[in-house]
Steps between C-alpha positions, in 0.01 A plus 500: 500500500526621861265331747265695725486411869138568604266412783205272423263796497724699265543195275122453474457866404766479227368171360143637491625803309685279251192284448292814443744629240501161330120496490501852355738395226782725622736208568541161338447186709864395457622841620269488803624154593863612463437798725331282762808278509706801612293540818623333818278491805673629809479232766543737794504873562865517605513876442229562760663254739832683468339837566306381804798305635722808496227710660455242774877484548516877550202502738652209691822695533308793650318266741834347593624843606190555714531149646853585597366726774255236624774253584644556849849375422525705184347800676774493763755475218350797317482708821878510501483724195249744647777725622655516156460845341248541220778583255619137527158370394489764229830381354399135538181545298686714247744215446214251481323715241815526287539121518142432390519754216834356384364145497179610330681699230752221440229235474296723272792519257588130523151354524252756358234229470491452880266794546354411840824412678664818369208719607497335843863603551414854390205505740720387789748773410220756503391396849861516620531850351186612685640361826834676440333837441275442803797448730675798341198707599531366857860618513384858450241696692153434356376835627718692257344652190736294284361161604284468187813540288579135578185398315625705206829311532314169476319625188832591339658164592204295377469710184867464405497126576183440299654669196843337537358153568201547267268376775130592498468354847748751644319774307186406693700553822607839359137606458403363843789696655381807309157461658650462850710812447194693381304394811777587747598825329144635496450379859818681608384828344163465674669454839430124481127558477258311279424793271731678256361802311153389613542146363510176700707200393246337263442826312872569483575155360216523250669806351843336536379195307349716226827690462700174485262353241518818291879492513503135395275569201652819362830571672688180571538389138704817435760390759691221327637316810150488652309404185515120569312560828216704350238224529603427860468867596159514333368201697643622831361848437155357435518291817604803706207696355230235529594379850522856634172598330327194645621602850386855428151373409478340846663762724456817297746783555483460879811484715330442833347157565248628755376767259467240222291267718247781551445543126248299299650331194266675257673827593812375320314309226658719231838334563336159455333609177833634372674171587233295320503720190879508477537122543221434248657741252837331547348156438320617185815674375699180556246286312487745210877536462587136593693635799474204739656680796250788482211261441584269791578777751191694397275195520631392842457846654163550334373184672677593825345847507153366418513248783643759738200722432274195528628426852502867606139571412326164548673325792310694769182553300377158387457150643823297510345211304391731222840670509691177440249378241553821306875462545492141372282592202719792404818290517331237282423768241860626518622143451278452195620832358867410558446155348345656188796738461745212552333285234502786250873538556572134432 
């Protein structure tokens, strides 16, 4: 019989369940003992270590690039390339991206179990692709009406690569690039102002997120190459919606900072109420349908919106000591609530 590799907490949960079934007469004592022998306690969380190690490696690589410009000797060395045309850097990053994608795809076929190292290579390739497209944009005149087409190019590149390499991580970059294109395209048509068709950025991205979420739920499954990324699109769409709606609840549909500072927050309370109701509805929907992504996102933004309103309406109106006592008490209640939900799910 195959052995299970579990953490101590997971092992305790399984053994308690087996003991309960034995006490209820559902399993014989000999069967329970045999099943317990198949459980191995995991001595260390190597999976988490691998994930964090690769993340730290990537962040360290980024810091290394920034540190490059802080070193005088290296700075003088790099200055020699300042006169090089942007097309050279564009081709360099294009080659680097191809190299990372090749290594990532090859490793994914040879060592499919090395999830984190393969995804790190894909992530590095995605950054190199973004740099390549950025320098390509520098080659051309940014004032032309066709500048936003380069963001569409990045969407096409990321989309094709995510399908060909079956990478959800690159699909996330596709959706991020889609959001950047949407922002720049609408800004271009509004003469680079903050409002487009009477909507500022938070309102625009609230609608954008709703459209993306709707597509993920009812449209993406009909497109066979994109079906494996349906859950990813759904989560990203929800994040676009909830983050933009949270910003909208703070700033309203104002595009001028000075005008916003003259407005009392209760004048835009309806956006806050909408954000609270939508996040609460999402959390309840997730709990009812066992949709963990909807539940977690809804719960986080429900709490975030509540505390945002708490700060907006009480910070200037009550004593600081009372404010923080109320804050502490409310967080304690949230902790008790979360603990109760966690124990029910065990």
